[in-house]
C-alpha positions in Angstrom: -3.2 -12.8 1.0 -3.3 -11.0 3.4 -1.2 -11.6 7.1 0.7 -14.5 8.1 1.7 -14.9 12.0 3.5 -18.3 12.9 5.0 -18.5 16.7 7.1 -21.0 18.7 8.5 -20.6 21.8 8.2 -21.4 25.7 5.1 -18.9 25.7 1.4 -20.1 24.8 1.4 -19.9 21.1 -2.6 -19.0 20.6 -2.7 -15.6 22.2 0.3 -14.7 20.9 -0.7 -15.6 17.6 -3.8 -13.4 18.1 -2.7 -10.7 18.7 -0.2 -10.7 16.0 -2.8 -11.0 13.4 -4.7 -7.9 15.4 -1.5 -6.4 14.4 -2.0 -7.0 10.6 -6.0 -6.2 10.5 -5.1 -3.0 9.0 -4.2 -4.7 5.9 -7.7 -5.8 5.1 -9.2 -9.6 5.4 -12.3 -11.0 5.0 -11.6 -14.0 7.1 -9.3 -15.5 9.9 -8.0 -18.7 11.3 -5.2 -20.6 13.7 -3.8 -23.9 13.6 -1.8 -25.4 17.3 0.4 -28.3 17.1 -1.3 -30.3 20.1 -0.2 -34.2 20.8 0.5 -34.6 17.8 -2.7 -33.6 15.9 -3.5 -30.2 14.7 -6.2 -27.9 16.3 -7.5 -26.0 13.7 -10.5 -22.6 13.7 -11.3 -20.2 11.4 -13.8 -18.4 11.0 -15.2 -15.6 8.3 -14.9 -11.9 9.2 -12.8 -9.7 11.8 -10.6 -11.3 14.0 -12.4 -10.4 17.2 -15.2 -13.3 16.2 -12.8 -15.7 15.9 -11.5 -14.9 19.2 -14.9 -15.4 20.5 -15.4 -18.5 18.9 -12.2 -20.5 20.0 -13.3 -21.0 23.1 -9.8 -21.8 24.9 -6.9 -23.5 23.0 -4.2 -26.2 23.5 -1.8 -24.3 25.9 1.2 -25.0 23.3 4.0 -23.1 22.3 4.0 -23.3 18.4 1.3 -22.5 16.1 -0.1 -20.4 13.2 -2.4 -17.6 12.0 -3.6 -16.2 8.7 -6.2 -13.3 7.9 -6.9 -13.8 4.3 -8.7 -11.1 1.6 -10.7 -14.0 -1.1 -8.7 -13.9 -4.4 -9.0 -18.0 -5.1 -12.4 -19.2 -3.8 -15.5 -17.2 -1.8 -15.8 -15.8 1.4 -16.5 -18.9 2.7 -15.3 -20.4 6.4 -13.9 -23.4 4.5 -12.0 -21.4 2.2 -10.4 -19.7 5.1 -6.9 -20.3 6.0 -5.4 -22.3 7.5 -5.4 -25.8 5.0 -4.7 -28.8 5.6 -3.8 -32.2 4.3 -6.5 -35.4 4.5 -4.3 -36.8 7.3 -4.7 -32.8 9.3 -1.6 -33.2 9.9 -0.3 -30.7 7.8 -1.3 -27.4 7.8 -0.2 -24.5 5.8 -1.1 -20.5 5.8 -0.2 -19.1 2.3 0.4 -15.2 0.6 0.6 -15.6 -3.4 -1.1 -16.9 -6.1 -0.3 -20.3 -7.3 -0.6 -20.2 -10.9 -0.3 -23.6 -12.1 -3.1 -24.0 -9.9 -5.4 -26.4 -12.5 -2.8 -28.5 -13.2 -1.8 -29.8 -10.0 -5.1 -29.9 -8.5 -5.9 -32.3 -11.1 -2.6 -34.6 -11.0 -3.8 -34.2 -6.7 -7.4 -35.4 -7.8 -6.1 -38.0 -9.5 -4.0 -39.3 -7.0 -7.4 -39.5 -5.1 -7.4 -36.6 -3.0 -10.5 -35.0 -2.4 -10.2 -31.1 -2.1 -12.5 -29.4 0.4 -12.4 -25.8 -0.4 -12.1 -23.7 -4.0 -8.6 -22.2 -2.9 -5.1 -22.6 -4.7 -3.7 -22.8 -1.2 -5.4 -26.0 -0.2 -2.7 -27.9 -2.9 0.4 -27.1 -0.9 -0.7 -29.0 2.3 -1.5 -32.1 0.2 1.3 -31.5 -2.1 3.1 -32.0 0.7 1.6 -34.6 2.3 2.4 -36.8 -1.0 6.2 -36.0 -0.5 6.3 -36.8 2.8 8.7 -39.1 4.0 9.6 -38.5 7.6 11.6 -34.9 7.1 9.0 -32.2 7.3 11.9 -29.7 5.5 12.5 -31.8 2.8 9.0 -32.6 1.8 8.4 -28.8 2.2 11.6 -28.7 -0.6 10.6 -31.3 -3.0 7.0 -30.0 -2.8 7.8 -26.5 -3.6 9.7 -27.2 -6.3 6.3 -28.1 -8.3 4.6 -24.8 -8.2 4.8 -21.9 -10.1 4.1 -18.0 -9.2 4.5 -16.5 -5.9 4.0 -17.3 -2.3 4.7 -17.1 1.1 4.1 -20.3 3.1 4.0 -21.2 6.6 4.2 -25.1 7.3 3.6 -26.8 10.4 3.4 -30.5 11.4 1.5 -31.9 13.4 4.4 -34.7 14.3 7.1 -32.3 14.7 5.9 -29.4 17.4 9.2 -28.3 17.4 9.8 -26.7 14.2 7.8 -24.4 11.5 9.1 -24.1 8.1 8.5 -21.0 6.1 9.7 -20.6 1.9 9.4 -16.8 0.3 9.4 -16.7 -3.3 7.5 -12.9 -4.4 5.9 -12.7 -1.1 7.2 -11.2 1.7 8.3 -12.9 4.8 10.2 -11.6 7.9 11.9 -14.1 11.1 12.3 -12.5 14.4 15.0 -13.3 16.6 14.0 -13.9 20.6 14.8 -15.0 23.3 14.0 -18.6 23.3 10.9 -17.7 20.6 11.0 -17.0 16.7 8.3 -15.6 15.3 7.4 -15.5 10.9 5.4 -13.3 9.7 4.5 -11.2 6.3 4.8 -7.9 8.2 7.1 -6.2 10.5 4.4 -5.1 12.8 2.9 -8.6 13.6 6.7 -9.3 15.1 8.1 -6.3 16.9 5.5 -6.9 20.1 8.2 -10.0 20.5 11.7 -8.8 19.2 13.2 -5.6 16.9 15.6 -8.2 15.6 15.2 -10.0 12.2 15.7 -11.7 9.2 14.3 -11.1 6.0 13.9 -13.9 3.9 14.9 -13.6 0.4 13.1 -15.2 -3.0 13.5 -19.0 -3.0 15.0 -19.1 0.4 13.6 -22.1 3.0 13.3 -20.8 7.1 13.8 -24.4 9.3 12.7 -22.5 11.9 13.0 -23.4 15.9 13.1 -21.7 19.3 16.8 -21.6 18.7 15.9 -19.2 15.9 15.8 -19.6 11.7 18.2 -22.1 9.6 17.9 -20.2 6.5 18.6 -22.3 3.5 17.6 -21.6 -0.6 15.7 -24.2 -1.9 18.6 -26.4 -3.3 19.9 -26.8 0.0 22.2 -24.6 0.5 23.0 -22.6 3.8 22.4 -19.1 3.6 24.5 -16.8 6.2 21.7 -14.0 6.4 22.1 -10.5 7.8 20.3 -10.1 11.3 18.8 -6.5 11.6 17.4 -4.1 13.7 13.9 -2.8 13.2 14.0 0.8 13.3 10.9 2.2 12.3 8.2 3.3 14.1 5.6 0.0 14.6 3.6 0.7 17.9 -0.2 -0.7 17.5 -1.8 2.1 16.6 -4.7 4.0 18.3 -7.3 6.0 17.1 -6.4 9.1 20.0 -10.2 10.3 20.2 -11.2 10.0 16.3 -13.8 8.2 15.7 -12.1 6.3 12.7 -8.1 5.7 11.7 -9.0 7.7 7.7 -10.4 10.9 10.2 -6.8 10.6 12.1 -4.7 10.4 9.6 -6.4 12.8 7.1 -5.6 15.6 10.6 -2.0 14.1 11.0 -1.2 15.7 7.6 0.1 18.6 8.7 2.7 16.4 10.9 3.2 14.1 8.4 4.1 16.5 5.6 6.3 18.3 8.0 8.3 15.0 8.5 9.0 14.6 5.1 10.0 17.8 4.9 12.5 18.1 7.9 15.4 18.4 7.8 15.7 18.3 4.1 14.9 21.5 2.7 17.7 24.3 3.0 16.0 27.1 2.1 18.8 30.4 2.3 20.4 27.9 -0.5 17.1 27.6 -2.2 18.3 24.3 -2.2 17.7 20.5 -0.4 19.3 17.5 0.4 17.8 14.1 0.6 20.1 11.5 2.5 18.8 7.9 1.2 19.7 9.4 -2.3 23.4 8.6 -3.4 23.2 11.2 -6.2 26.4 13.9 -6.4 25.3 17.1 -7.8 27.1 15.4 -10.9 25.1 12.7 -10.8 21.9 14.8 -10.7 22.9 16.7 -13.8 23.4 13.9 -16.1 19.7 12.9 -15.5 18.0 12.8 -18.6 14.6 11.5 -18.2 12.3 10.7 -14.7 9.7 8.2 -14.9 7.7 7.3 -11.8 6.1 4.0 -11.1 3.0 3.4 -8.9 -0.4 1.8 -8.5 -3.3 3.8 -7.4 -2.5 6.2 -5.0 1.0 6.1 -5.5 0.8 6.1 -9.0 -1.1 9.5 -8.8 1.5 10.9 -6.8 3.4 10.0 -9.3 1.8 12.2 -11.7 2.0 14.9 -10.0 5.4 14.5 -8.8 6.7 14.0 -12.5 4.3 17.4 -13.8 6.9 19.0 -10.8 9.8 17.7 -12.4 9.0 18.8 -15.7 7.9 22.2 -14.6 10.4 23.4 -12.2 13.8 21.2 -13.0 12.4 21.5 -17.6 13.7 17.7 -17.2 11.4 15.1 -19.5 9.3 13.1 -16.7 6.1 10.7 -16.6 4.4 8.7 -14.6 3.6 4.6 -15.1 1.3 2.2 -13.9 3.4 -0.3 -12.4 1.5 -3.6 -13.6 1.7 -2.4 -17.1 4.9 -1.1 -17.1 6.2 -4.3 -15.8 4.7 -6.5 -18.7 5.5 -3.6 -21.5 8.8 -5.2 -22.4 9.7 -1.8 -21.4 12.7 0.5 -22.7 15.4 1.0 -20.3 17.4 4.2 -20.7 21.3 4.7 -19.0 20.2 8.2 -18.5 16.8 7.6 -17.2 16.1 7.4 -13.5 13.2 5.2 -11.8 11.2 5.8 -9.1 9.0 3.3 -7.1 6.2 4.7 -5.3 4.8 2.2 -2.5 3.4 3.5 1.0 3.9 0.0 2.1 7.1 -0.4 -0.3 5.3 -4.2 -1.1 3.1 -3.9 -3.6 3.7 -6.4 -6.0 3.4 -5.4 -9.4 5.4 -2.3 -8.6 8.3 -4.5 -7.1 7.8 -6.6 -10.3 8.1 -3.0 -12.2 11.6 -2.6 -10.0 12.9 -6.2 -10.7 12.5 -5.7 -14.4 14.1 -2.2 -14.6 16.9 -3.8 -12.4 17.5 -6.8 -14.9 17.6 -4.1 -17.9 20.4 -2.2 -15.8 19.0 0.3 -14.7 18.3 2.9 -11.6 15.7 2.7 -9.6 14.8 3.9 -6.3 12.4 3.7 -3.9 9.6 6.4 -2.6 8.2 4.3 0.6 6.7 4.9 3.9 7.5 1.1 5.5 11.3 1.4 6.8 12.7 -1.9 5.5 10.3 -2.6 3.5 11.0 -4.9 0.3 11.0 -2.2 -2.5 13.2 0.0 0.3 15.6 -2.8 0.7 15.6 -4.0 -3.0 16.1 -0.8 -4.6 18.9 0.1 -1.7 18.2 4.0 -1.8 15.6 6.1 -2.4 13.0 8.3 -0.2 11.4 7.2 3.0 8.3 9.4 3.1 7.9 9.3 6.9 4.6 10.1 7.1 4.0 7.2 9.9 1.8 4.0 10.3 -1.0 4.1 8.0 -4.0 2.0 9.1 -6.9 2.6 7.0 -7.4 1.0 3.7 -7.9 4.2 1.8 -4.4 6.1 1.7 -4.7 9.9 2.7 -1.2 11.3 4.3 1.3 9.0 2.3 -0.3 10.5 -0.6 1.0 13.9 0.5 3.7 13.0 2.2 4.7 11.5 -1.5 4.2 14.4 -3.4 6.4 16.6 -0.3 9.0 13.9 -0.4 9.4 14.2 -4.6 9.4 18.0 -5.0 12.3 18.1 -2.4 14.0 15.4 -5.3 13.0 18.2 -7.8 14.5 21.1 -6.1 17.5 19.4 -5.4 17.3 18.4 -9.4 15.8 22.3 -10.8 19.0 23.7 -8.2 21.9 22.0 -10.1 19.9 23.4 -13.5 17.6 25.8 -14.5 17.1 26.9 -10.9 18.8 30.7 -9.7 19.2 30.8 -6.1 16.4 33.4 -5.5 14.4 30.5 -7.8 15.3 28.1 -5.3 14.5 29.9 -2.4 11.2 30.8 -3.2 10.5 27.1 -4.1 11.8 26.0 -0.4 9.8 29.0 0.9 6.7 27.6 -0.5 7.1 24.0 0.8 7.9 25.2 3.9 5.3 26.7 4.3 2.6 24.3 3.3 2.2 22.0 6.8 0.8 25.3 8.0 -1.6 26.0 5.1 -3.0 22.6 5.9 -3.7 22.9 9.5 -5.1 25.8 8.5 -7.3 24.3 5.7 -8.3 21.6 8.2 -9.2 23.7 11.3 -12.0 25.2 8.8 -12.8 22.7 6.1 -15.4 24.8 4.4 -19.2 23.4 3.7 -18.2 19.5 3.5 -21.8 18.5 4.6 -23.0 20.2 1.6 -21.2 18.4 -0.7 -22.1 14.9 0.9 -25.2 15.5 0.4 -25.2 16.3 -3.1 -23.1 13.3 -3.6 -24.8 10.8 -1.5 -27.4 9.9 -3.5 -25.8 10.5 -7.1 -25.7 7.4 -9.2 -22.2 8.8 -10.7 -19.4 11.8 -10.0 -17.7 13.3 -11.9 -14.1 15.4 -10.7 -12.2 17.7 -13.2 -9.2 19.2 -13.2 -6.3 20.9 -15.0 -2.1 20.9 -15.2 -1.3 19.8 -11.7 -5.2 19.3 -10.4 -6.1 16.3 -13.0 -3.9 14.0 -11.0 -6.1 15.4 -7.8 -9.3 14.5 -9.5 -8.0 11.0 -10.1 -7.3 10.8 -6.6 -10.9 12.1 -5.2 -12.1 9.9 -7.6 -10.5 6.8 -6.6 -10.9 7.8 -2.7 -14.9 8.3 -3.5 -15.5 4.9 -5.1 -12.7 3.0 -2.4 -14.8 4.6 0.6 -18.5 5.3 -0.7 -18.9 2.5 -3.7 -20.3 5.1 -5.6 -19.3 5.2 -9.3 -17.6 8.4 -10.3 -14.4 9.0 -12.8 -11.8 11.4 -12.7 -10.9 13.3 -16.1 -9.0 16.4 -17.5 -11.4 19.0 -17.7 -9.9 19.6 -21.1 -11.2 15.8 -22.1 -14.5 16.5 -20.5 -16.4 16.7 -24.2 -14.7 14.4 -25.8 -17.4 11.7 -23.9 -17.6 12.2 -19.9 -20.3 15.4 -20.6 -22.4 12.6 -22.2 -22.9 11.3 -18.0 -24.3 14.9 -17.0 -28.0 15.3 -16.5 -30.0 17.6 -14.2 -28.8 17.6 -10.1 -25.6 15.2 -11.6 -22.9 16.4 -9.1 -19.0 17.2 -10.4 -16.4 18.2 -8.3 -14.1 20.7 -10.1 -10.5 21.2 -8.6 -10.2 24.5 -9.8 -6.8 27.0 -7.9 -5.7 29.7 -9.1 -3.2 29.3 -11.7 -2.5 29.8 -15.4 -5.6 27.2 -16.9 -8.5 29.0 -14.1 -10.1 30.5 -17.0 -9.9 27.6 -19.2 -11.5 26.0 -16.2 -14.1 28.7 -15.8 -14.9 27.7 -19.4 -15.4 24.0 -18.9 -17.8 25.0 -15.5 -19.8 27.1 -17.2 -20.6 24.2 -19.5 -20.8 21.9 -16.2 -23.8 24.4 -15.4 -25.4 24.8 -19.0 -26.3 21.0 -18.1 -28.2 21.0 -15.2 -25.0 19.4 -13.5 -23.9 20.7 -9.4 -21.1 22.2 -9.8 -18.9 21.6 -6.2 -15.7 23.8 -6.9 -11.9 23.6 -4.6 -11.0 26.3 -5.6 -8.2 29.2 -3.7 -9.1 31.4 -1.0 -10.7 34.9 -2.4 -11.2 33.6 -5.5 -14.7 34.8 -6.2 -15.2 34.4 -9.5 -15.1 30.6 -9.2 -16.9 30.6 -5.7 -19.3 32.5 -7.6 -20.3 29.5 -10.0 -20.2 26.6 -7.3 -23.4 25.6 -5.6 -20.9 24.3 -3.2 -17.3 26.4 -2.4 -14.8 24.7 -0.6 -11.4 27.1 -0.3 -8.5 26.1 0.4 -5.1 28.3 1.3 -3.3 30.0 -1.7 0.0 28.2 -2.9 1.9 28.1 -5.9 1.0 25.5 -8.7 3.1 22.7 -8.0 2.1 22.4 -4.2 -1.5 23.1 -4.6 -2.0 19.0 -4.7 -1.4 19.0 -1.4 -3.9 21.2 -0.6 -6.9 20.6 -2.4 -6.6 16.8 -1.8 -7.9 17.5 1.7 -11.3 18.6 0.7 -12.1 15.7 -1.1 -10.4 13.2 1.5 -12.8 14.6 3.9 -15.6 14.4 1.3 -15.1 10.9 0.2 -14.9 10.1 4.2 -17.9 12.0 5.0 -19.7 10.7 2.2 -18.9 6.8 3.1 -20.3 7.7 6.6 -23.3 8.9 5.7 -24.0 5.5 3.8 -22.8 3.8 6.6 -19.9 2.4 4.6 -16.5 0.8 6.9 -14.6 3.5 6.2 -11.1 2.0 7.5 -11.9 -1.3 6.0 -13.8 -1.4 2.6 -14.8 -3.8 1.1 -12.7 -6.2 -1.1 -9.8 -3.9 -0.5 -6.5 -4.6 0.9 -4.3 -2.5 2.4 -0.9 -3.8 1.0 -1.5 -5.7 -2.1 1.4 -8.6 -2.2 -0.5 -10.2 -5.0 -0.8 -9.6 -9.4 
């Protein structure tokens, strides 16, 4: 993985491919490459590093109207130029770019080596051009079709033939591909962001589909050769090429966009006077809501943490059993799917492979699953058919910030709907709706005066270990704070329920060790204070995120980070903010690439 772009049309392909690669940079990558078909030969260039480095070393290129490109995150094989995509066959007539993982890589490699193929790279992708060459008899489409019949795993591939400069071939199986239909030009990409510069008319390939791409469009077929009547859709999301708008980094910009992004997640959905809410993307009547007996939220990483907060809110407000599950564990556990349960798939990109796999498993077993996604038209959104768009806008920094709070806000709207048709009175519903409606203003208030973040960074930047603690709704926030610091600053840290501190983590504490405690004033504050005193007794330094005016907690802290007062279920929308800023500024202090941390991808489209 991570980004595929291919172009065929009347204009020079190379600058359009480079532009497409730049539009997908936010997904994360460590190398990039391009291939063009010119005068019966392939012109291939690839480099380790950024697209800008590739562009600098291109030195021009053939003025031809067909080619493909790729940005790669290393999965099979190390970070080297030879492992970068595109990969070519021995005759250098067939070029392939690929997202996904070929699971029978070792078997196919051994078979091809027995046929005399000498592999240049360590990647699983290089199998594909050699396998296609083995089946090539003059028909590029048939060669690709025959080759992929032998491949097991997930893949989205684009294939360029030097002998056929009028056609590209693409196949999808578990890794997203979208075809953009322009006027006399056609674009293939793994991300709609790379298509919109040319057209908003698109066809999404489905699993086990092959596309024959020409300047006239795309002929979509099944792998068995049956013609598919694909629906042409219109991209209606916000796909403008993002800018930092005066901020030094996208991450800081996106942290400061949260008053707007949370407002968008709530806009038009809260009915404050009625103490209720409405989500147009959910095809659920009050009777349907009343029949819900269980809510299960699925996600990975930050989305899993958002799902934890949402599940706690469902139990607290609606009194319906709820839990959050890590999607990568859930999908392989042979889960019990109950008819009365409602599942939500949380994913910023809407393309997360493990979450998509969990969705498929639920649907196979007859369950109802809904997407909670940011990217309009993404695979999870289309596969679920209904759900909640969080409307946080493009999130470019690899470490998620505003999508986390927007996912929580959107699911709190669902929680209000669920609770209102059950045990929540009009007056109680009005209070919940009003509390949610006031959150964007409180986020803005905090970001204007974020407190002594620098003092927290000074304690953390040189630490060998950081412990994040919280109780109740603050436990998922502790997990998220630890994840952010690991992602951005590369400091070992853990998030724990504060009540579990004595069951292991306290052994890690010594004199001067930083402990970040998330402790807004709620029903568990007194218990949290006892934990804080235990931490201080071990000589640790205490960084406390707490409610403004809580002098008792502030008095225990070495660094006090107050946030505006809120209800317990909405508190994560505020207490997460200082942790995001701590991670960002610690990363800067340690000279990390805060927008593109090492080894991480924005959209994890492989297992």
